[in-house]
DSSP file (Angstrom, degrees, kcal/mol; ACC not computed):
  #  RESIDUE AA STRUCTURE BP1 BP2  ACC     N-H-->O    O-->H-N    N-H-->O    O-->H-N    TCO  KAPPA ALPHA  PHI   PSI    X-CA   Y-CA   Z-CA
    1    1 A M              0   0    0      0, 0.0     2,-0.1     0, 0.0     0, 0.0   0.000 360.0 360.0 360.0 143.0    0.0    0.0    0.0
    2    2 A A        -     0   0    0      1,-0.1     2,-0.2     3,-0.0     3,-0.1  -0.352 360.0-108.7 -70.1 146.9    1.2    3.5   -0.8
    3    3 A E        -     0   0    0      1,-0.1    -1,-0.1    -2,-0.1     2,-0.1  -0.513  38.5-105.2 -75.3 142.0    2.5    5.7    2.0
    4    4 A A        -     0   0    0     -2,-0.2     2,-0.2     1,-0.1    -1,-0.1  -0.378  35.9-107.2 -69.1 143.3    0.3    8.6    3.0
    5    5 A K        -     0   0    0     37,-0.2    37,-3.0    -2,-0.1     2,-0.3  -0.491  39.4-155.6 -70.7 138.3    1.4   12.1    1.9
    6    6 A K  E     -A   41   0A   0     35,-0.3    56,-1.1    -2,-0.2     2,-0.4  -0.833   9.6-155.0-119.4 156.1    2.7   14.2    4.7
    7    7 A I  E     -AB  40  61A   0     33,-2.9    33,-2.7    -2,-0.3     2,-0.5  -0.984  15.4-134.1-127.5 137.9    3.0   17.9    5.3
    8    8 A K  E     -AB  39  60A   0     52,-2.9    52,-2.9    -2,-0.4     2,-0.4  -0.828  24.4-169.6 -91.4 129.0    5.5   19.7    7.6
    9    9 A V  E     -AB  38  59A   0     29,-3.0    29,-2.4    -2,-0.5     2,-0.4  -0.979   3.4-170.1-123.1 129.4    3.8   22.3    9.8
   10   10 A K  E     -AB  37  58A   0     48,-2.6    48,-2.1    -2,-0.4     2,-1.1  -0.965  25.4-129.6-121.6 134.3    5.8   24.9   11.8
   11   11 A L  E     + B   0  57A   0     25,-2.2    24,-3.6    -2,-0.4    25,-0.3  -0.717  32.7 173.7 -81.0 101.3    4.3   27.2   14.4
   12   12 A A        +     0   0    0     44,-1.7     2,-0.3    -2,-1.1    45,-0.2   0.769  60.7  36.9 -84.5 -28.2    5.8   30.5   13.2
   13   13 A R  S    S-     0   0    0     43,-1.7    22,-0.1    20,-0.1    -1,-0.1  -0.909  87.9-104.3-125.7 152.9    4.0   32.9   15.6
   14   14 A G        -     0   0    0     -2,-0.3     3,-0.2     1,-0.1    -2,-0.1  -0.261  18.0-136.8 -70.6 161.4    3.0   32.6   19.2
   15   15 A T  S >  S+     0   0    0      1,-0.2     3,-1.0     2,-0.1     8,-0.1   0.265  72.4 108.0-103.4  10.3   -0.6   31.9   20.2
   16   16 A A  T 3  S+     0   0    0      1,-0.3    -1,-0.2     7,-0.0     7,-0.0   0.873  88.7  33.8 -59.8 -40.2   -0.8   34.4   23.1
   17   17 A G  T 3  S+     0   0    0     -3,-0.2    -1,-0.3     2,-0.0    -2,-0.1   0.404  99.1 106.7 -96.1   3.4   -3.0   36.9   21.2
   18   18 A A  S <  S-     0   0    0     -3,-1.0    -3,-0.1     1,-0.1     5,-0.0  -0.355  79.3 -90.9 -81.8 161.3   -5.0   34.3   19.2
   19   19 A R     >  -     0   0    0      1,-0.1     4,-2.2    -2,-0.1     5,-0.2  -0.265  36.8-111.8 -66.1 158.1   -8.6   33.3   19.9
   20   20 A K  H  > S+     0   0    0      1,-0.2     4,-1.9     2,-0.2     5,-0.1   0.890 117.6  49.1 -61.5 -42.1   -9.2   30.4   22.2
   21   21 A D  H  > S+     0   0    0      1,-0.2     4,-1.7     2,-0.2    -1,-0.2   0.809 109.2  53.5 -70.4 -27.6  -10.5   28.1   19.4
   22   22 A H  H  > S+     0   0    0      2,-0.2     4,-2.3     1,-0.2    -2,-0.2   0.888 107.3  50.8 -71.5 -39.0   -7.4   28.9   17.3
   23   23 A R  H  X S+     0   0    0     -4,-2.2     4,-2.1     1,-0.2    -2,-0.2   0.896 110.1  50.7 -61.9 -39.3   -5.1   27.9   20.2
   24   24 A A  H  X S+     0   0    0     -4,-1.9     4,-2.0     2,-0.2    -2,-0.2   0.867 108.8  51.3 -66.7 -36.6   -7.1   24.7   20.5
   25   25 A T  H  X S+     0   0    0     -4,-1.7     4,-1.4     2,-0.2    -2,-0.2   0.911 109.1  50.1 -66.3 -43.0   -6.7   24.0   16.7
   26   26 A V  H  <>S+     0   0    0     -4,-2.3     5,-1.8     1,-0.2     4,-0.4   0.920 112.1  48.0 -60.0 -43.8   -2.9   24.6   16.9
   27   27 A R  H ><5S+     0   0    0     -4,-2.1     3,-1.2     1,-0.2    -1,-0.2   0.864 107.0  57.3 -65.2 -35.9   -2.7   22.2   19.9
   28   28 A G  H 3<5S+     0   0    0     -4,-2.0    -1,-0.2     1,-0.3    -2,-0.2   0.787 101.0  56.6 -65.7 -28.3   -4.8   19.7   17.9
   29   29 A L  T 3<5S-     0   0    0     -4,-1.4    -1,-0.3    -3,-0.4    -2,-0.2   0.601 122.9-108.5 -76.5 -11.1   -2.2   19.8   15.1
   30   30 A G  T < 5S+     0   0    0     -3,-1.2     2,-0.4    -4,-0.4    -3,-0.2   0.551  71.8 141.1  96.6   9.3    0.4   18.7   17.7
   31   31 A L      < +     0   0    0     -5,-1.8    -1,-0.3     1,-0.1    -2,-0.1  -0.718  19.8 170.7 -89.8 133.8    2.2   22.0   17.9
   32   32 A K        +     0   0    0     -2,-0.4     2,-0.3     1,-0.3    -1,-0.1   0.762  57.0   7.3-113.5 -35.9    3.3   23.1   21.4
   33   33 A W  S >  S-     0   0    0    -19,-0.1     3,-1.8   -18,-0.0   -22,-0.3  -0.904  90.4 -65.7-145.6 169.6    5.6   26.1   21.2
   34   34 A T  T 3  S+     0   0    0     -2,-0.3   -22,-0.2     1,-0.3     3,-0.1  -0.338 119.5  15.4 -61.7 139.3    6.9   28.7   18.8
   35   35 A N  T 3  S+     0   0    0    -24,-3.6     2,-0.3     1,-0.3    -1,-0.3   0.532  89.3 143.3  69.1  11.6    9.2   27.2   16.1
   36   36 A H    <   -     0   0    0     -3,-1.8   -25,-2.2   -25,-0.3     2,-0.4  -0.655  34.7-158.3 -77.7 135.1    8.0   23.7   16.9
   37   37 A T  E     +A   10   0A   0     -2,-0.3     2,-0.3   -27,-0.2   -27,-0.2  -0.948  14.6 173.5-120.3 136.6    7.7   21.5   13.7
   38   38 A V  E     -A    9   0A   0    -29,-2.4   -29,-3.0    -2,-0.4     2,-0.5  -0.938  27.9-127.7-134.3 159.0    5.5   18.4   13.2
   39   39 A E  E     -A    8   0A   0     -2,-0.3     2,-0.3   -31,-0.2   -31,-0.2  -0.942  29.9-176.9-106.2 127.6    4.7   16.2   10.3
   40   40 A V  E     -A    7   0A   0    -33,-2.7   -33,-2.9    -2,-0.5     2,-0.2  -0.902  32.0-103.4-122.3 153.3    1.0   15.6    9.7
   41   41 A V  E     -A    6   0A   0     -2,-0.3     2,-1.3   -35,-0.2   -35,-0.3  -0.551  38.5-114.9 -74.1 137.3   -0.8   13.4    7.2
   42   42 A D        +     0   0    0    -37,-3.0   -37,-0.2    -2,-0.2    -1,-0.1  -0.618  59.3 143.1 -79.2  95.8   -2.4   15.4    4.3
   43   43 A T     >  -     0   0    0     -2,-1.3     4,-2.4     1,-0.1     5,-0.2  -0.855  65.1-106.8-125.5 163.5   -6.1   14.9    4.8
   44   44 A P  H  > S+     0   0    0      0, 0.0     4,-2.0     0, 0.0     5,-0.1   0.852 119.8  56.0 -58.6 -32.9   -9.0   17.2    4.2
   45   45 A C  H  > S+     0   0    0      2,-0.2     4,-1.8     1,-0.2     5,-0.1   0.943 110.3  41.9 -65.1 -48.9   -9.4   17.5    8.0
   46   46 A T  H  > S+     0   0    0      1,-0.2     4,-2.5     2,-0.2    -1,-0.2   0.855 111.7  56.4 -69.8 -33.0   -5.8   18.6    8.6
   47   47 A R  H  X S+     0   0    0     -4,-2.4     4,-2.4     2,-0.2    -1,-0.2   0.901 106.8  50.2 -62.4 -39.9   -6.0   20.9    5.6
   48   48 A G  H  X S+     0   0    0     -4,-2.0     4,-1.9     2,-0.2    -2,-0.2   0.894 110.5  49.2 -64.0 -40.5   -9.1   22.6    7.2
   49   49 A M  H  X S+     0   0    0     -4,-1.8     4,-1.6     2,-0.2    -2,-0.2   0.909 111.7  49.2 -64.5 -42.0   -7.2   23.0   10.5
   50   50 A I  H  < S+     0   0    0     -4,-2.5    -2,-0.2     1,-0.2    -1,-0.2   0.895 110.5  50.5 -65.4 -40.2   -4.2   24.5    8.6
   51   51 A N  H >< S+     0   0    0     -4,-2.4     3,-0.7     1,-0.2    -1,-0.2   0.864 107.2  55.4 -64.9 -35.3   -6.5   26.9    6.7
   52   52 A K  H 3< S+     0   0    0     -4,-1.9     3,-0.2     1,-0.2    -1,-0.2   0.897 123.7  22.7 -65.7 -41.5   -8.1   28.1    9.9
   53   53 A V  T >X S+     0   0    0     -4,-1.6     3,-2.0     1,-0.1     4,-0.5  -0.061  81.7 128.4-117.1  31.4   -4.9   29.1   11.7
   54   54 A G  G X4  +     0   0    0     -3,-0.7     3,-0.7     1,-0.3    -1,-0.1   0.741  64.4  67.7 -60.5 -25.3   -2.7   29.6    8.6
   55   55 A Y  G 34 S+     0   0    0      1,-0.2    -1,-0.3    -3,-0.2    -2,-0.1   0.627 104.5  44.5 -71.7 -11.9   -1.7   33.1    9.8
   56   56 A L  G <4 S+     0   0    0     -3,-2.0   -43,-1.7   -44,-0.1   -44,-1.7   0.529 109.1  70.1-102.0 -10.0    0.2   31.4   12.7
   57   57 A L  E <<  -B   11   0A   0     -3,-0.7     2,-0.4    -4,-0.5   -46,-0.2  -0.646  58.2-149.8-115.3 161.4    1.9   28.6   10.6
   58   58 A E  E     -B   10   0A   0    -48,-2.1   -48,-2.6    -2,-0.2     2,-0.4  -0.999  25.8-159.2-121.0 128.3    4.5   27.9    7.9
   59   59 A V  E     -B    9   0A   0     -2,-0.4     2,-0.5   -50,-0.2   -50,-0.2  -0.920  10.8-173.1-116.1 132.9    3.6   24.9    5.8
   60   60 A T  E     -B    8   0A   0    -52,-2.9   -52,-2.9    -2,-0.4     2,-0.3  -0.986  13.5-149.0-124.3 121.7    6.1   22.8    3.7
   61   61 A E  E      B    7   0A   0     -2,-0.5   -54,-0.2   -54,-0.2    -2,-0.0  -0.661 360.0 360.0 -89.1 145.5    4.8   20.1    1.4
   62   62 A Q              0   0    0    -56,-1.1    -1,-0.1    -2,-0.3   -55,-0.1   0.416 360.0 360.0-110.3 360.0    6.9   17.1    0.8
């Protein structure tokens, strides 16, 4: 079976001034602190999360 496509997501800005639900979305992506990078599977669900808080993130496709 083919391996799932992954995306690297980096928290480029802090969440201190962000809305509460945006902080929860960042946490749901697995990001904990500024400049933290994680790899997530490219699904419509994660794409929606990335679009919601895109102003806080840097996204690199692989």
